[in-house]
C-alpha positions in Angstrom: 86.2 98.4 97.4 88.2 101.4 96.2 86.5 104.8 95.8 85.9 106.1 92.2 84.9 109.4 90.8 81.6 109.9 88.7 81.9 109.1 85.0 85.1 110.8 83.8 85.9 111.3 80.1 88.5 109.0 79.0 91.8 110.4 77.9 91.6 108.4 74.5 89.3 105.9 72.9 90.8 103.3 70.5 88.4 101.3 68.2 89.4 97.8 67.0 87.6 95.0 65.0 86.6 93.3 68.3 85.6 96.4 70.5 86.9 99.4 72.1 89.4 100.6 74.4 89.1 103.6 76.7 92.2 105.0 78.2 92.3 106.5 81.7 95.2 108.0 83.7 93.9 107.3 87.3 92.8 104.3 89.0 89.8 106.0 90.5 88.4 107.2 87.1 87.5 103.3 86.4 84.2 102.3 87.8 84.6 100.4 91.1 82.2 97.5 90.0 84.4 96.9 86.9 87.5 96.7 89.2 85.6 94.1 91.2 84.7 92.0 88.3 88.0 92.2 86.8 90.4 91.5 90.1 88.2 90.8 92.7 89.3 87.2 92.5 93.0 88.0 92.8 95.1 88.8 96.0 96.1 92.0 94.1 92.9 93.8 93.8 91.6 97.1 92.8 92.7 98.5 96.2 96.2 97.5 95.8 96.4 99.2 92.2 95.2 102.4 93.8 97.7 102.3 96.6 100.5 101.6 94.1 99.4 104.3 91.9 99.1 107.0 94.7 102.3 105.8 96.4 104.7 105.2 93.5 103.5 107.9 91.1 107.0 109.5 91.1 108.4 106.5 89.5 105.8 105.4 86.8 103.1 106.9 84.7 99.8 104.9 85.2 97.5 103.8 82.4 94.1 102.1 82.8 92.5 100.6 79.6 88.9 99.8 79.8 88.0 97.0 77.4 84.7 96.6 75.8 83.4 93.8 73.7 81.7 95.3 70.7 79.1 92.4 70.5 78.2 91.4 74.0 79.1 94.7 75.7 81.2 92.9 78.3 84.0 95.0 79.9 87.2 94.5 81.8 89.9 96.9 83.1 93.5 96.3 82.3 96.1 98.4 84.2 99.7 99.2 82.8 102.5 101.5 83.5 104.9 103.6 81.5 108.5 103.4 82.7 112.0 104.5 81.5 114.0 101.1 81.6 117.6 100.4 81.6 117.9 97.5 79.1 121.3 96.6 80.5 120.2 95.9 84.1 119.6 92.1 83.4 122.8 91.5 81.6 125.9 89.9 83.2 128.5 92.4 84.9 130.8 92.4 81.9 128.0 93.5 79.5 126.8 96.1 81.9 130.3 97.6 82.0 130.4 97.6 78.1 127.1 99.2 78.0 128.1 102.0 80.3 131.3 102.5 78.3 129.2 103.0 75.4 126.9 105.4 77.1 129.9 107.8 77.3 129.4 108.4 73.8 125.7 107.5 73.3 123.7 108.1 76.7 120.6 106.8 75.4 122.2 103.3 74.5 119.8 100.4 75.8 117.7 102.9 77.8 114.1 102.2 76.6 110.7 103.9 77.4 108.3 100.9 77.7 104.6 100.5 78.0 104.3 97.6 80.6 100.8 95.8 80.8 100.6 94.7 84.6 101.2 95.8 88.1 103.9 98.2 89.2 104.6 96.1 92.3 103.5 92.5 91.7 102.5 89.9 89.3 100.8 91.0 86.1 97.3 89.5 86.1 94.8 90.2 83.3 91.5 91.9 83.9 90.0 89.2 81.4 91.7 86.4 79.6 88.7 85.8 77.4 89.3 86.0 73.6 87.5 89.2 72.9 89.6 90.8 75.5 92.9 89.6 74.5 92.1 90.5 70.9 91.0 93.8 71.8 94.0 94.5 74.0 96.4 93.3 71.4 94.9 95.5 68.6 94.9 98.7 70.8 98.3 98.4 72.4 100.3 100.0 69.7 98.1 103.0 69.5 98.2 103.4 73.2 102.0 103.0 73.3 102.6 105.6 70.7 100.2 108.1 72.5 102.6 107.7 75.6 105.8 107.7 73.4 106.8 104.2 74.2 108.2 102.4 71.3 108.2 99.0 73.2 105.4 97.1 74.7 105.8 94.5 77.4 103.3 92.3 79.2 105.0 92.1 82.5 105.3 89.2 84.8 102.3 87.1 83.3 101.8 84.1 85.5 102.1 80.9 83.2 98.6 79.8 83.8 97.9 82.4 81.3 100.2 80.9 78.5 97.9 79.1 76.4 95.2 81.8 76.2 97.6 84.8 75.9 100.2 83.0 73.6 97.4 82.2 71.1 96.8 85.9 70.6 100.1 87.7 71.4 102.8 85.2 70.1 102.0 86.2 66.5 104.3 89.3 66.9 105.3 89.4 70.6 108.4 87.5 71.8 107.8 85.4 74.8 110.7 85.2 77.1 110.8 84.0 80.9 110.5 86.7 83.5 112.1 86.3 86.9 109.8 83.6 88.4 108.3 83.4 91.9 108.5 80.3 94.0 106.0 78.2 95.8 105.7 75.5 98.4 102.7 73.4 98.9 101.9 73.4 102.8 100.8 69.7 103.1 102.9 69.1 106.3 102.0 68.9 109.9 104.5 71.4 111.0 107.7 73.2 110.0 109.7 70.2 111.4 107.6 67.7 109.3 108.4 69.9 106.2 112.1 69.8 106.9 112.1 66.0 107.6 110.2 65.1 104.3 111.2 67.8 101.9 114.7 69.4 102.6 117.9 67.6 101.9 119.7 65.7 104.7 122.9 68.1 104.5 120.9 71.3 104.3 118.5 70.3 107.0 121.2 69.5 109.5 122.6 73.1 108.6 119.4 74.8 109.3 119.0 72.9 112.7 122.5 74.0 113.6 121.8 77.6 112.8 118.4 77.5 115.0 120.2 75.8 117.8 122.7 78.6 118.1 119.9 81.0 118.6 119.2 79.6 122.0 122.4 81.1 123.3 121.1 84.7 122.5 118.3 86.7 123.7 114.9 85.5 122.5 113.5 86.4 119.1 109.6 86.8 119.1 107.2 87.2 116.3 104.0 89.0 116.1 101.5 89.4 113.4 99.5 92.5 112.5 97.0 93.5 109.9 98.0 97.2 110.3 101.6 98.1 111.2 101.2 101.9 110.7 102.5 102.6 114.2 105.9 101.1 113.4 106.1 101.9 109.8 109.2 104.0 110.1 111.1 101.1 111.6 109.7 98.7 108.9 110.8 100.9 106.0 114.3 101.3 107.5 114.8 97.5 107.4 113.2 97.3 104.0 115.7 99.9 102.6 118.6 97.9 104.0 117.5 94.9 101.8 116.7 97.0 98.8 120.0 98.6 98.9 121.6 95.1 98.6 119.4 93.7 95.8 121.1 93.4 92.5 118.2 93.8 90.4 115.9 96.7 91.2 112.5 97.8 89.8 109.9 99.6 91.9 110.9 101.4 95.2 108.4 101.2 97.9 107.9 103.8 100.7 106.6 104.4 104.1 103.1 105.5 102.8 102.8 102.2 100.7 103.4 100.0 103.7 101.1 102.2 106.0 98.2 102.1 103.5 98.4 98.5 102.6 97.5 97.5 106.1 95.0 100.4 106.6 93.0 99.9 103.5 93.5 96.1 102.9 93.3 94.7 106.5 91.4 91.7 105.3 94.4 90.4 103.3 97.5 92.1 104.8 99.5 90.4 107.4 102.8 92.0 108.7 105.0 89.6 110.3 107.4 91.4 112.9 110.3 90.0 114.7 111.8 91.7 117.8 114.8 91.0 119.8 114.8 92.8 123.5 111.9 94.8 122.2 113.8 96.2 119.0 112.3 95.3 115.7 115.1 93.2 113.5 113.0 92.0 110.7 109.5 92.0 109.1 107.8 90.4 106.1 104.6 91.8 104.7 102.3 89.3 102.9 98.8 88.9 101.4 96.7 86.0 102.5 94.0 85.2 99.7 92.1 82.0 99.0 94.3 79.9 101.3 97.5 81.1 99.7 100.1 83.4 101.3 101.8 85.7 99.1 105.2 87.0 100.5 105.7 90.5 99.1 108.6 92.1 101.0 111.2 91.4 103.5 113.0 93.8 105.7 116.3 92.9 107.8 118.6 94.6 110.2 121.9 93.8 108.6 123.6 94.8 112.0 122.4 91.2 113.3 120.9 89.5 110.4 123.7 87.3 109.3 124.6 86.5 113.0 121.0 85.6 113.8 120.3 83.8 110.3 117.2 85.9 110.2 116.2 85.0 106.7 115.8 81.5 107.7 114.2 82.5 111.0 111.6 84.6 109.2 111.0 81.7 106.6 110.6 78.9 109.6 108.1 81.1 111.4 106.0 82.1 108.4 105.8 78.5 107.2 104.8 77.4 110.7 102.2 80.2 111.1 100.8 79.4 107.6 100.5 75.6 108.3 98.7 76.4 111.7 96.2 78.6 109.9 95.3 75.9 107.4 96.7 77.7 104.3 97.5 75.5 101.4 100.4 77.2 99.8 103.2 79.7 100.2 104.0 82.0 97.2 107.3 83.9 97.2 108.2 86.5 94.7 111.3 86.9 92.6 114.9 87.0 93.7 116.9 85.2 96.5 117.0 82.1 94.6 119.9 80.2 96.2 118.1 79.7 99.6 114.9 78.9 97.7 116.7 76.1 95.9 118.1 74.6 99.0 114.7 75.0 100.8 113.2 72.8 97.9 110.8 75.4 96.7 109.2 75.2 93.1 109.4 77.8 90.6 106.4 79.7 89.6 107.0 80.8 86.1 106.2 84.3 84.9 106.2 85.3 81.2 107.2 88.6 79.6 105.7 89.1 76.0 107.4 91.9 74.2 107.4 93.7 71.0 108.6 97.0 69.2 105.6 99.1 67.8 107.6 99.8 64.5 106.8 96.9 62.2 110.2 96.6 60.4 112.1 96.8 63.7 110.0 94.3 65.6 111.7 91.1 64.0 115.1 92.3 65.0 113.7 93.3 68.6 112.2 89.9 69.1 115.6 88.3 68.3 117.5 90.7 70.7 115.0 89.8 73.6 116.2 86.1 73.6 119.7 87.7 75.0 118.4 90.6 77.1 116.2 88.8 79.5 117.8 88.3 82.9 116.8 84.5 83.4 119.2 83.7 80.6 122.1 84.8 82.8 121.1 83.4 86.1 122.6 79.9 86.8 120.8 79.3 90.0 117.4 79.4 88.4 118.6 76.7 85.9 119.3 74.3 88.9 115.6 74.2 89.9 113.9 70.8 89.2 111.2 72.5 87.1 113.4 75.1 85.4 112.5 73.6 82.0 108.8 75.0 82.6 110.2 78.5 82.0 
C-alpha cells in the first residue's frame, strides 16, 4: 500500500448536486485506504499511480479528485493529468505536414491543453463506476478543467466494459470516439506450439517456424524472469529508448527510475522478462501479472540484432509459453504494433475516449471535429481485425 500524508487540505472543493469533489495535487495526499478501495482490484493500483507521478512529473501535471456521495458518504479517488497535446499527432502524414505549415504563421494551431481523466502510462480505469460517482465527476470536471487552464476534457483510454455506465452519463455532452485499442489472447492452449497449430493461419505459422528454426544456427538466446531488475536498469532503459525512438505515436516517456521503482515497489505484480545472447541483454519486456492476466506494458529491443534474430517474435513466443505454464488465462497487450498482432490472431481490446470543450457554444463543433481527429480513423490495419466493429 502506498504511503500517504496526514489529512492535507485540498487545493479546491467543487460542490455538485450529487456530491462534492476535493482536488489534490499529489498522490500521497489521498488516504491510502481510499486508494485501495478504488483501485485495489486493478492491475494498475495506487502504487503504480504514485510511481508514475514521481517519475513522470516533468511531463504532466497530476490531479487527484476525491469524489464524495452527498447522501451515503461513499467516496472514491479519480486520477487525472494535465497535458499540452499536439492535436495533429494522430492525423495522416499529409495532414500533419499541412498543420506544420500553418504553424509557421499560427504556432498554436491544433495545440491543446487537456485535462485527461485516467492514467499517465496505462489504461484509464475509474475509481468508481457507480452512478453517483459518475454524476459527481461529470458535474465537477468543467470547473476542475478551468482551474488548471484546460479548455478540453478527455476521459482517456477507458476500457469498453465501462461503456454502458459511463456512456449513460457522459454521452450527453461528450463525444465518444475509439482510442488506440489494446489486444488480448485467451491462453486456453497446452503450449505455444498448440497455440500456433490451432490459432495462427497456415502461411504465417510456417513463416514463424522458419524464423525460429534459423535461430538454431546462432548463439543461444536465453530468457530469465525477474521481479526487480534494478541491477540492470541502465541496460533495459537503453533498449526501451531504441523502441521509443522508432514509435510513430508517442505519449509518455518512461525513464530509468520508473523501471527501477516498478520492480522495487510492486514485486508482487511486476515481471521483467530479459533475453540474453552470450551474456549480453538484447531484449526485455516488463509486465504486470494480476488475477490470472498478464499485462504487457513495454518492450525494449537491441536493433543491432533485433531484426536478424526476429526478437519481437522470440519475446512473444517465450512470454506466451511462460504464461501458459503459469496457468494464466489471458495475455493483454497495450496499443500499437498492430500488424504482427493481426497475424498472430489477437483480439482487439477496445478503449474509448470521451471528449468535450468546456465552452458551451464551442462544444458542438468540437464534438464533430473529434470524429476526424482520432488516430484510429486513419489506421487501416486496425480495421482488418475480426472484431474491429466493436471499436
